[in-house]
DRENDOTOR-765996 format. One line per field, with one value per residue (C-alpha): residue number from 1; x, y, z; residue in one letter. Coordinates in steps of 0.2 Angstrom, whole numbers. Layout:
<nodes>
voba: NUM; ...
x: X; ...
y: Y; ...
z: Z; ...
nutor: A; ...
</nodes>
This chain:
<nodes>
voba: 1; 2; 3; 4; 5; 6; 7; 8; 9; 10; 11; 12; 13; 14; 15; 16; 17; 18; 19; 20; 21; 22; 23; 24; 25; 26; 27; 28; 29; 30; 31; 32; 33; 34; 35; 36; 37; 38; 39; 40; 41; 42; 43; 44; 45; 46; 47; 48; 49; 50; 51; 52; 53; 54; 55; 56; 57; 58; 59; 60; 61; 62; 63; 64; 65; 66; 67; 68; 69; 70; 71; 72; 73; 74; 75; 76; 77; 78; 79; 80; 81; 82; 83; 84; 85; 86; 87; 88; 89; 90; 91; 92; 93; 94; 95; 96; 97; 98; 99; 100; 101; 102; 103; 104; 105; 106; 107; 108; 109; 110; 111; 112; 113; 114; 115; 116; 117; 118; 119; 120; 121; 122; 123; 124; 125; 126; 127; 128; 129; 130; 131; 132; 133; 134; 135; 136; 137; 138; 139; 140; 141; 142; 143; 144; 145; 146; 147; 148; 149; 150; 151; 152; 153; 154; 155; 156; 157; 158; 159; 160; 161; 162; 163; 164; 165; 166; 167; 168; 169; 170; 171; 172; 173; 174; 175; 176; 177; 178; 179; 180; 181; 182; 183; 184; 185; 186; 187; 188; 189; 190; 191; 192; 193; 194; 195; 196; 197; 198; 199; 200; 201; 202; 203; 204; 205; 206; 207; 208; 209; 210; 211; 212; 213; 214; 215; 216; 217; 218; 219; 220; 221; 222; 223; 224; 225; 226; 227; 228; 229; 230; 231; 232; 233; 234; 235; 236; 237; 238; 239; 240; 241; 242; 243; 244; 245; 246; 247; 248; 249; 250; 251; 252; 253; 254; 255; 256; 257; 258; 259; 260; 261; 262; 263; 264; 265; 266; 267; 268; 269; 270; 271; 272; 273; 274; 275; 276; 277; 278; 279; 280; 281; 282; 283; 284; 285; 286; 287; 288; 289; 290; 291; 292; 293; 294; 295; 296; 297; 298; 299; 300; 301; 302; 303; 304; 305; 306; 307; 308; 309; 310; 311; 312; 313; 314; 315; 316; 317; 318; 319; 320; 321; 322; 323; 324; 325; 326; 327; 328; 329; 330; 331; 332; 333; 334; 335; 336; 337; 338; 339; 340; 341; 342; 343; 344; 345; 346; 347; 348; 349; 350; 351; 352; 353; 354; 355; 356; 357; 358; 359; 360; 361; 362; 363; 364; 365; 366; 367; 368; 369; 370; 371; 372; 373; 374; 375; 376; 377; 378; 379; 380; 381; 382; 383; 384; 385; 386; 387; 388; 389; 390; 391; 392; 393; 394; 395; 396; 397; 398; 399; 400; 401; 402; 403; 404; 405; 406; 407; 408; 409; 410; 411; 412; 413; 414; 415; 416; 417; 418; 419; 420; 421; 422; 423; 424; 425; 426; 427; 428; 429; 430; 431; 432; 433; 434; 435; 436; 437; 438; 439; 440; 441; 442; 443; 444; 445; 446; 447; 448; 449; 450; 451; 452; 453; 454; 455; 456; 457; 458; 459; 460; 461; 462; 463; 464; 465; 466; 467; 468; 469; 470; 471; 472; 473; 474; 475; 476; 477
x: 418; 424; 411; 398; 403; 401; 381; 381; 394; 386; 373; 385; 395; 380; 381; 375; 389; 399; 414; 431; 433; 414; 416; 434; 426; 410; 424; 434; 419; 407; 394; 399; 392; 391; 375; 372; 392; 389; 399; 391; 399; 390; 397; 385; 394; 392; 376; 385; 384; 395; 393; 407; 398; 402; 405; 419; 409; 411; 394; 392; 375; 370; 353; 350; 334; 327; 310; 307; 310; 324; 340; 354; 367; 385; 396; 414; 429; 447; 452; 444; 447; 464; 468; 463; 476; 476; 466; 451; 451; 440; 427; 428; 425; 408; 403; 390; 382; 382; 372; 359; 355; 353; 344; 347; 338; 329; 321; 322; 328; 311; 304; 318; 314; 296; 301; 312; 300; 285; 297; 303; 321; 336; 351; 367; 385; 399; 417; 429; 447; 452; 435; 419; 402; 385; 375; 356; 342; 326; 310; 302; 292; 307; 320; 318; 317; 333; 342; 334; 342; 358; 359; 355; 369; 380; 370; 360; 369; 362; 372; 364; 369; 354; 361; 377; 373; 362; 376; 389; 377; 373; 389; 398; 386; 392; 410; 408; 404; 418; 430; 417; 416; 426; 428; 429; 445; 452; 452; 458; 472; 477; 479; 489; 500; 503; 504; 517; 503; 499; 489; 476; 468; 466; 450; 440; 439; 426; 438; 443; 424; 421; 438; 442; 427; 417; 401; 409; 425; 412; 402; 419; 427; 410; 409; 428; 423; 408; 411; 418; 408; 423; 432; 417; 413; 393; 389; 371; 363; 345; 329; 325; 323; 340; 333; 325; 341; 350; 337; 339; 358; 357; 343; 352; 369; 376; 369; 380; 390; 409; 412; 429; 444; 450; 461; 463; 480; 479; 483; 492; 510; 508; 499; 514; 521; 509; 522; 521; 534; 549; 552; 540; 529; 517; 504; 493; 475; 467; 452; 439; 438; 433; 422; 427; 430; 434; 451; 455; 470; 475; 491; 494; 508; 511; 512; 528; 521; 510; 495; 489; 477; 490; 491; 475; 469; 483; 479; 461; 467; 481; 470; 457; 474; 480; 462; 460; 478; 475; 457; 465; 479; 468; 456; 471; 477; 459; 446; 434; 444; 432; 445; 437; 448; 446; 459; 456; 466; 464; 467; 468; 470; 455; 450; 470; 479; 496; 497; 489; 489; 485; 476; 474; 461; 459; 445; 441; 439; 451; 458; 458; 475; 472; 469; 485; 491; 509; 503; 491; 506; 518; 506; 501; 520; 524; 509; 515; 533; 529; 518; 531; 543; 532; 518; 500; 495; 486; 470; 471; 476; 460; 449; 455; 451; 433; 432; 436; 424; 410; 398; 396; 414; 418; 406; 413; 430; 424; 415; 429; 440; 428; 428; 446; 453; 437; 438; 458; 452; 456; 446; 431; 435; 452; 445; 430; 445; 455; 441; 438; 457; 458; 445; 458; 471; 463; 464; 481; 487; 497; 506; 523; 515; 505; 522; 530; 515; 517; 535; 534; 519; 523; 538; 537; 550; 539; 522; 513; 502; 489; 479; 468; 473; 469; 481; 489; 491; 511; 522; 535; 547
y: 944; 934; 937; 934; 917; 914; 915; 901; 890; 892; 881; 869; 865; 861; 842; 831; 830; 812; 805; 808; 788; 788; 803; 797; 778; 789; 797; 785; 773; 784; 778; 782; 777; 785; 788; 794; 801; 810; 802; 803; 803; 803; 808; 800; 806; 825; 824; 830; 822; 827; 827; 827; 832; 827; 845; 847; 855; 850; 852; 849; 846; 850; 847; 855; 857; 873; 883; 889; 878; 888; 885; 893; 890; 898; 894; 900; 899; 906; 921; 936; 953; 955; 939; 948; 960; 977; 979; 968; 973; 985; 975; 961; 974; 979; 964; 957; 975; 976; 958; 963; 979; 969; 953; 935; 918; 929; 938; 958; 965; 970; 952; 945; 955; 950; 933; 934; 943; 930; 916; 924; 922; 931; 931; 940; 935; 946; 945; 950; 953; 935; 925; 923; 919; 916; 918; 914; 908; 903; 897; 880; 887; 896; 882; 875; 894; 898; 884; 887; 906; 899; 889; 905; 914; 902; 896; 912; 930; 945; 961; 976; 994; 999; 989; 994; 1013; 1011; 1001; 1015; 1028; 1022; 1017; 1033; 1040; 1029; 1030; 1052; 1048; 1035; 1046; 1049; 1031; 1031; 1013; 1008; 1022; 1016; 998; 1001; 1011; 999; 986; 997; 1000; 981; 977; 988; 998; 983; 987; 975; 983; 1000; 1008; 1010; 1028; 1037; 1040; 1021; 1017; 1029; 1026; 1009; 998; 993; 980; 968; 967; 967; 951; 943; 945; 938; 922; 919; 920; 910; 899; 884; 876; 864; 880; 881; 873; 873; 873; 871; 871; 871; 861; 850; 832; 827; 816; 833; 844; 830; 830; 848; 848; 835; 846; 863; 862; 846; 851; 869; 865; 867; 882; 886; 879; 894; 892; 907; 912; 922; 938; 946; 949; 968; 971; 968; 957; 961; 961; 967; 982; 977; 985; 997; 1008; 1023; 1033; 1046; 1048; 1065; 1064; 1072; 1054; 1046; 1059; 1076; 1069; 1049; 1042; 1025; 1015; 1000; 990; 975; 961; 949; 931; 924; 905; 900; 895; 875; 861; 860; 875; 884; 881; 890; 905; 906; 904; 918; 930; 928; 929; 946; 953; 947; 953; 971; 973; 969; 983; 996; 994; 993; 1010; 1017; 1010; 1022; 1020; 1021; 1012; 999; 985; 972; 960; 948; 936; 942; 933; 947; 937; 926; 912; 911; 909; 913; 929; 929; 945; 947; 964; 975; 989; 1001; 1017; 1031; 1049; 1063; 1075; 1060; 1054; 1037; 1036; 1045; 1033; 1035; 1027; 1015; 1008; 1009; 1001; 985; 982; 982; 969; 958; 958; 953; 940; 933; 933; 927; 919; 921; 920; 904; 915; 918; 898; 895; 908; 903; 883; 889; 899; 886; 874; 887; 878; 896; 898; 882; 885; 899; 891; 875; 887; 897; 881; 874; 889; 891; 873; 866; 881; 878; 861; 849; 835; 835; 821; 827; 844; 835; 825; 841; 849; 835; 835; 854; 853; 843; 856; 869; 856; 852; 867; 878; 892; 888; 882; 897; 908; 898; 902; 921; 920; 909; 919; 935; 947; 963; 973; 970; 978; 993; 1009; 1017; 1030; 1046; 1064; 1081; 1087; 1082; 1063; 1059; 1042; 1040; 1025
z: 547; 559; 572; 559; 560; 578; 578; 565; 574; 590; 584; 576; 590; 601; 604; 621; 634; 633; 636; 626; 624; 618; 605; 599; 596; 586; 577; 571; 567; 556; 543; 527; 510; 492; 484; 465; 466; 483; 498; 514; 531; 548; 565; 577; 593; 586; 576; 561; 543; 531; 510; 497; 481; 464; 458; 474; 486; 503; 514; 533; 540; 559; 567; 582; 594; 591; 597; 578; 563; 556; 544; 543; 528; 526; 510; 510; 499; 503; 491; 488; 479; 486; 473; 458; 448; 447; 432; 439; 457; 458; 449; 460; 473; 468; 459; 471; 473; 454; 455; 469; 458; 442; 449; 446; 442; 429; 442; 444; 460; 464; 462; 472; 487; 485; 485; 499; 510; 505; 512; 525; 517; 521; 508; 505; 496; 496; 491; 505; 504; 509; 506; 495; 506; 502; 519; 521; 533; 530; 541; 536; 522; 513; 515; 496; 489; 499; 491; 473; 476; 481; 466; 457; 463; 455; 438; 433; 439; 429; 427; 418; 414; 425; 439; 438; 437; 453; 461; 458; 463; 481; 482; 479; 493; 504; 501; 502; 521; 525; 531; 546; 552; 565; 569; 552; 550; 566; 560; 544; 549; 562; 547; 537; 549; 556; 537; 533; 523; 513; 497; 500; 515; 505; 506; 488; 484; 472; 459; 456; 457; 444; 433; 436; 434; 418; 417; 408; 420; 435; 426; 423; 442; 448; 437; 444; 460; 461; 445; 454; 468; 471; 481; 492; 510; 514; 533; 535; 554; 560; 566; 551; 544; 538; 522; 517; 517; 510; 495; 493; 493; 480; 468; 471; 477; 469; 451; 451; 436; 436; 426; 429; 437; 447; 461; 471; 478; 495; 487; 471; 470; 467; 483; 492; 505; 522; 535; 554; 558; 566; 585; 591; 580; 585; 575; 583; 573; 576; 590; 579; 569; 585; 594; 603; 620; 618; 617; 610; 610; 602; 604; 594; 596; 583; 588; 587; 585; 571; 578; 574; 581; 593; 603; 600; 615; 624; 612; 620; 638; 633; 630; 643; 655; 650; 648; 667; 672; 665; 672; 690; 686; 681; 695; 707; 702; 701; 708; 698; 682; 666; 655; 645; 640; 627; 623; 608; 597; 577; 561; 549; 534; 538; 531; 530; 547; 542; 555; 571; 582; 601; 600; 617; 613; 628; 626; 639; 639; 635; 649; 663; 666; 665; 647; 641; 628; 634; 652; 645; 632; 648; 658; 647; 642; 662; 663; 649; 657; 674; 669; 657; 673; 686; 677; 683; 701; 708; 709; 688; 686; 696; 685; 668; 672; 679; 664; 652; 660; 658; 643; 635; 634; 628; 614; 608; 607; 599; 585; 582; 581; 568; 558; 556; 553; 543; 532; 530; 521; 537; 539; 547; 558; 563; 568; 579; 587; 591; 599; 611; 614; 618; 631; 643; 642; 654; 668; 667; 662; 677; 681; 673; 657; 655; 659; 646; 633; 636; 633; 619; 610; 613; 609; 622; 611; 595; 594; 586; 595; 585; 597; 596; 604; 598; 585; 568; 563; 563; 561; 574; 575
nutor: X; X; X; X; X; X; X; X; X; X; X; X; X; X; X; X; X; X; X; X; X; X; X; X; X; X; X; X; X; X; X; X; X; X; X; X; X; X; X; X; X; X; X; X; X; X; X; X; X; X; X; X; X; X; X; X; X; X; X; X; X; X; X; X; X; X; X; X; X; X; X; X; X; X; X; X; X; X; X; X; X; X; X; X; X; X; X; X; X; X; X; X; X; X; X; X; X; X; X; X; X; X; X; X; X; X; X; X; X; X; X; X; X; X; X; X; X; X; X; X; X; X; X; X; X; X; X; X; X; X; X; X; X; X; X; X; X; X; X; X; X; X; X; X; X; X; X; X; X; X; X; X; X; X; X; X; X; X; X; X; X; X; X; X; X; X; X; X; X; X; X; X; X; X; X; X; X; X; X; X; X; X; X; X; X; X; X; X; X; X; X; X; X; X; X; X; X; X; X; X; X; X; X; X; X; X; X; X; X; X; X; X; X; X; X; X; X; X; X; X; X; X; X; X; X; X; X; X; X; X; X; X; X; X; X; X; X; X; X; X; X; X; X; X; X; X; X; X; X; X; X; X; X; X; X; X; X; X; X; X; X; X; X; X; X; X; X; X; X; X; X; X; X; X; X; X; X; X; X; X; X; X; X; X; X; X; X; X; X; X; X; X; X; X; X; X; X; X; X; X; X; X; X; X; X; X; X; X; X; X; X; X; X; X; X; X; X; X; X; X; X; X; X; X; X; X; X; X; X; X; X; X; X; X; X; X; X; X; X; X; X; X; X; X; X; X; X; X; X; X; X; X; X; X; X; X; X; X; X; X; X; X; X; X; X; X; X; X; X; X; X; X; X; X; X; X; X; X; X; X; X; X; X; X; X; X; X; X; X; X; X; X; X; X; X; X; X; X; X; X; X; X; X; X; X; X; X; X; X; X; X; X; X; X; X; X; X; X; X; X; X; X; X; X; X; X; X; X; X; X; X; X; X; X; X; X; X; X; X; X; X; X; X; X; X; X; X; X; X; X; X; X; X; X; X; X; X; X; X; X; X; X; X; X; X; X; X; X; X; X; X; X; X; X; X; X; X
</nodes>
């Protein structure tokens, strides 16, 4: 889900190049007005407008120049199906599937499909483990239809016996093939390992689908999930006339009534406490789940430091530094190496940012010495130990500075900061100012500072390894 946000925020964060002092002035001297119980704030330096609706929903508008007049909208709220108690969890997991097979806005599924096709509208809504979302897009002629349909998702959902049966039927077919989805299974096993087999990551089974769901429970779970518009933040981007979109927001989003006051917790107590294992833990996965000749190794380090506005930039640089160092190490050993290395930072409980992991994934071909999981693990740990002891080279520091000054990479970093901190209910002006401040860090950071970052963020003696090789699965400590 993290990656699905990136495209939206790639548009959201585009702004003209202006000085830090000018952006700071624009951010603090914003225009603010209250109309019809709706507070409107404009951030001129960032070409951004924020609306606080009377029903509690927060709306952010961003106009961008585009070749086509298209609008994108994303609504997100913290708390998903892991927040429900045991008896309600399965119903929450399938609630949106049943909705789309039943219809909404007094329309049948076929009528909804026709309406969307005729107006060039795309729309989905989901209940994820830790969030609830509505995502949509439309060309100019379909914008009002898109807003109207979002209103219906809150105010006129339908749940029919026929829709319930249809949803269960296709979900059963999907679940039958789930064990053969290599990437999905690998990701599931990795998350389970890294959270002490936290129940919130367990996959839905056919038995649970058939025995622990019912139509009344599905309807109740959906109404809890989409009953309080005040829990949602809406981010709207595209090429549009602001006054027109403000009018549509007032007509279709501000009029969504507050049906339930239901503040979601991150997780139900019965799920257990998601805790990263101590020491070093390794899990082997049969290679048949990934392909007959393919090997995949994932090494995950939990961050010792909680991510905040003051150190997010350092996390961004750290992941790029590790990626750069490992690329050089593998190439120096064998210039023909087929290893595909990918280093990322992950927020496994997104949109919550309580935990952060650095994940190093290596993909290769079985039977070649350089793809042995044991050798890969040893190589990665040795590379990190050397970085902690000596810091990056001068060439690596220069690479990071050039990398960070690249407009495309700045865009990626900025969009990630926005999605993390705005969704975590930080003030918009604070988030925008923080992005500007973070841009200056890469110009000042040096070898010693980066060495301190990798020491402060990563414990070399605490990580997990999940890998594929022939043979049976087993757990070792």
